RODOTI-825868 format. One record per residue (C-alpha): chain; x, y, z; residue in one letter. Coordinates in steps of 0.05 Angstrom, whole numbers, plus 5000, padded with zeros to 4 digits. Layout:
<recs>
{"A", {X, Y, Z}, "A"} ...
</recs>
This chain:
<recs>
{"A", {4021, 3608, 6714}, "M"} {"A", {4092, 3581, 6730}, "R"} {"A", {4104, 3501, 6723}, "S"} {"A", {4144, 3483, 6782}, "R"} {"A", {4200, 3439, 6752}, "G"} {"A", {4213, 3362, 6784}, "G"} {"A", {4194, 3286, 6753}, "F"} {"A", {4127, 3267, 6751}, "S"} {"A", {4107, 3208, 6786}, "L"} {"A", {4109, 3161, 6728}, "V"} {"A", {4180, 3186, 6722}, "E"} {"A", {4199, 3172, 6788}, "V"} {"A", {4166, 3096, 6782}, "L"} {"A", {4206, 3087, 6719}, "L"} {"A", {4269, 3113, 6751}, "S"} {"A", {4265, 3067, 6806}, "L"} {"A", {4238, 3002, 6771}, "T"} {"A", {4302, 3011, 6718}, "V"} {"A", {4352, 3023, 6778}, "F"} {"A", {4322, 2962, 6818}, "G"} {"A", {4339, 2913, 6763}, "V"} {"A", {4404, 2941, 6747}, "V"} {"A", {4417, 2934, 6825}, "A"} {"A", {4393, 2862, 6826}, "T"} {"A", {4434, 2846, 6759}, "S"} {"A", {4500, 2866, 6784}, "V"} {"A", {4487, 2843, 6863}, "F"} {"A", {4470, 2773, 6825}, "G"} {"A", {4536, 2783, 6788}, "L"} {"A", {4578, 2792, 6852}, "M"} {"A", {4546, 2731, 6889}, "V"} {"A", {4569, 2678, 6828}, "Q"} {"A", {4639, 2722, 6826}, "T"} {"A", {4635, 2700, 6903}, "Q"} {"A", {4618, 2627, 6898}, "K"} {"A", {4660, 2618, 6837}, "D"} {"A", {4720, 2650, 6872}, "Y"} {"A", {4702, 2604, 6934}, "T"} {"A", {4701, 2544, 6885}, "R"} {"A", {4760, 2554, 6867}, "Q"} {"A", {4794, 2566, 6927}, "R"} {"A", {4770, 2498, 6950}, "Q"} {"A", {4792, 2465, 6886}, "N"} {"A", {4861, 2505, 6890}, "I"} {"A", {4875, 2476, 6964}, "R"} {"A", {4853, 2399, 6944}, "S"} {"A", {4891, 2404, 6892}, "Q"} {"A", {4968, 2440, 6932}, "D"} {"A", {4939, 2376, 6985}, "N"} {"A", {4948, 2323, 6942}, "L"} {"A", {5015, 2349, 6912}, "R"} {"A", {5041, 2363, 6990}, "L"} {"A", {5013, 2289, 7005}, "A"} {"A", {5051, 2263, 6940}, "D"} {"A", {5120, 2292, 6962}, "V"} {"A", {5118, 2273, 7027}, "L"} {"A", {5095, 2196, 7008}, "I"} {"A", {5150, 2196, 6951}, "R"} {"A", {5211, 2220, 6990}, "T"} {"A", {5192, 2168, 7040}, "V"} {"A", {5184, 2112, 7001}, "L"} {"A", {5250, 2141, 6960}, "R"} {"A", {5296, 2125, 7021}, "S"} {"A", {5259, 2061, 7044}, "A"} {"A", {5302, 2008, 7059}, "L"} {"A", {5371, 2049, 7066}, "A"} {"A", {5423, 2022, 7097}, "D"} {"A", {5495, 2042, 7087}, "P"} {"A", {5516, 2005, 7154}, "R"} {"A", {5482, 1947, 7143}, "A"} {"A", {5455, 1948, 7198}, "T"} {"A", {5398, 1898, 7186}, "K"} {"A", {5349, 1943, 7214}, "Q"} {"A", {5319, 1968, 7162}, "T"} {"A", {5235, 1957, 7155}, "L"} {"A", {5176, 1968, 7106}, "L"} {"A", {5118, 1948, 7143}, "D"} {"A", {5059, 1951, 7092}, "S"} {"A", {5009, 1951, 7161}, "D"} {"A", {5031, 1978, 7225}, "P"} {"A", {4973, 1989, 7245}, "R"} {"A", {4944, 1921, 7239}, "N"} {"A", {4879, 1952, 7193}, "T"} {"A", {4881, 1890, 7142}, "N"} {"A", {4882, 1942, 7093}, "Q"} {"A", {4946, 1974, 7057}, "W"} {"A", {4926, 2038, 7073}, "D"} {"A", {4983, 2052, 7119}, "N"} {"A", {5053, 2053, 7122}, "I"} {"A", {5118, 2048, 7168}, "R"} {"A", {5188, 2060, 7134}, "V"} {"A", {5253, 2055, 7169}, "K"} {"A", {5314, 2068, 7138}, "A"} {"A", {5385, 2095, 7163}, "D"} {"A", {5404, 2155, 7113}, "F"} {"A", {5398, 2225, 7152}, "N"} {"A", {5463, 2219, 7167}, "P"} {"A", {5480, 2148, 7162}, "A"} {"A", {5504, 2142, 7234}, "D"} {"A", {5477, 2072, 7251}, "G"} {"A", {5416, 2084, 7289}, "D"} {"A", {5341, 2109, 7267}, "F"} {"A", {5327, 2155, 7318}, "L"} {"A", {5338, 2221, 7269}, "D"} {"A", {5284, 2251, 7227}, "P"} {"A", {5257, 2219, 7175}, "L"} {"A", {5292, 2157, 7182}, "E"} {"A", {5228, 2117, 7224}, "D"} {"A", {5166, 2149, 7183}, "V"} {"A", {5103, 2125, 7191}, "Q"} {"A", {5039, 2148, 7148}, "L"} {"A", {4963, 2133, 7156}, "H"} {"A", {4892, 2177, 7144}, "V"} {"A", {4842, 2183, 7201}, "V"} {"A", {4781, 2219, 7188}, "A"} {"A", {4795, 2275, 7127}, "D"} {"A", {4867, 2284, 7150}, "S"} {"A", {4937, 2249, 7131}, "L"} {"A", {4971, 2237, 7196}, "M"} {"A", {5046, 2223, 7196}, "V"} {"A", {5096, 2210, 7245}, "R"} {"A", {5162, 2240, 7215}, "L"} {"A", {5204, 2208, 7280}, "Q"} {"A", {5215, 2152, 7323}, "A"} {"A", {5185, 2156, 7392}, "G"} {"A", {5141, 2227, 7357}, "G"} {"A", {5079, 2242, 7361}, "A"} {"A", {5033, 2235, 7299}, "F"} {"A", {5013, 2307, 7275}, "A"} {"A", {4963, 2328, 7221}, "V"} {"A", {5001, 2329, 7149}, "Y"} {"A", {4952, 2353, 7095}, "A"} {"A", {4881, 2364, 7103}, "Y"} {"A", {4833, 2344, 7073}, "P"} {"A", {4855, 2283, 7043}, "I"} {"A", {4809, 2228, 7033}, "G"} {"A", {4844, 2159, 7028}, "T"} {"A", {4919, 2138, 7021}, "L"} {"A", {4924, 2069, 6989}, "R"} {"A", {4984, 2021, 6966}, "F"} {"A", {5001, 1970, 6927}, "E"} {"A", {5057, 1931, 6918}, "Y"} {"A", {5089, 1893, 6857}, "Y"} {"A", {5153, 1846, 6845}, "R"} {"A", {5208, 1865, 6796}, "S"} {"A", {5172, 1826, 6740}, "N"} {"A", {5113, 1877, 6761}, "N"} {"A", {5068, 1818, 6790}, "T"} {"A", {5020, 1844, 6844}, "L"} {"A", {5036, 1823, 6907}, "I"} {"A", {4975, 1799, 6943}, "T"} {"A", {5001, 1777, 7007}, "T"} {"A", {5034, 1819, 7068}, "E"} {"A", {5081, 1759, 7072}, "A"} {"A", {5109, 1780, 7005}, "D"} {"A", {5117, 1855, 7012}, "V"} {"A", {5187, 1840, 7040}, "A"} {"A", {5196, 1816, 6954}, "Y"} {"A", {5169, 1879, 6927}, "A"} {"A", {5200, 1925, 6885}, "R"} {"A", {5155, 1981, 6870}, "R"} {"A", {5103, 2015, 6898}, "I"} {"A", {5041, 2047, 6873}, "K"} {"A", {5007, 2088, 6914}, "Y"} {"A", {4938, 2128, 6905}, "T"} {"A", {4922, 2188, 6943}, "V"} {"A", {4851, 2226, 6940}, "T"} {"A", {4827, 2294, 6965}, "A"} {"A", {4752, 2312, 6961}, "P"} {"A", {4746, 2368, 6908}, "N"} {"A", {4702, 2413, 6946}, "L"} {"A", {4690, 2459, 6879}, "A"} {"A", {4647, 2398, 6854}, "A"} {"A", {4612, 2333, 6891}, "A"} {"A", {4671, 2282, 6879}, "D"} {"A", {4743, 2262, 6887}, "T"} {"A", {4807, 2284, 6859}, "M"} {"A", {4866, 2234, 6861}, "Q"} {"A", {4938, 2229, 6856}, "R"} {"A", {4972, 2159, 6832}, "T"} {"A", {5049, 2151, 6846}, "T"} {"A", {5091, 2103, 6825}, "W"} {"A", {5158, 2089, 6866}, "V"} {"A", {5224, 2038, 6844}, "Y"} {"A", {5249, 2018, 6916}, "L"} {"A", {5319, 2031, 6899}, "R"} {"A", {5344, 2006, 6973}, "N"} {"A", {5321, 1942, 6955}, "R"} {"A", {5374, 1883, 6948}, "R"} 
</recs>
């Protein structure tokens, strides 16, 4: 009698079991790789938004109080929204170009955080727009020329340096990332 070619039931079950174990391992590796990629992208997004916010705030503060035509209309308002917290700022300066008015872009800038977005008004009379997302908090500290911390709003007029901290949620972990920067008010006389 002639034997038929093929696989026995035991061989088929064994090969299906091995295939199932290999497929499960490969699928698990793919899922973990996708989670890691998503976590890394979220982390990079938070870092990019911190950098973006930092560059804007630093640029605005470095131009603060520029008044080449001596119009005496410059302004550094530490709490334009009247929140009684130093979490917002308005900077008015004449530099873009120095023409005696404050209507040009970046000459009357206001910044604050709403929910999880850094809101910016880049021009007097302009609308607020989302500049960076997600941003958690924004805090300003003002210092005199002798490096003492200013604790009252009335004394902000004597500030020579500003320290600000911007935080963003670290979506890859259950914490926050922060960036702290010092800016010297070079236009302060």
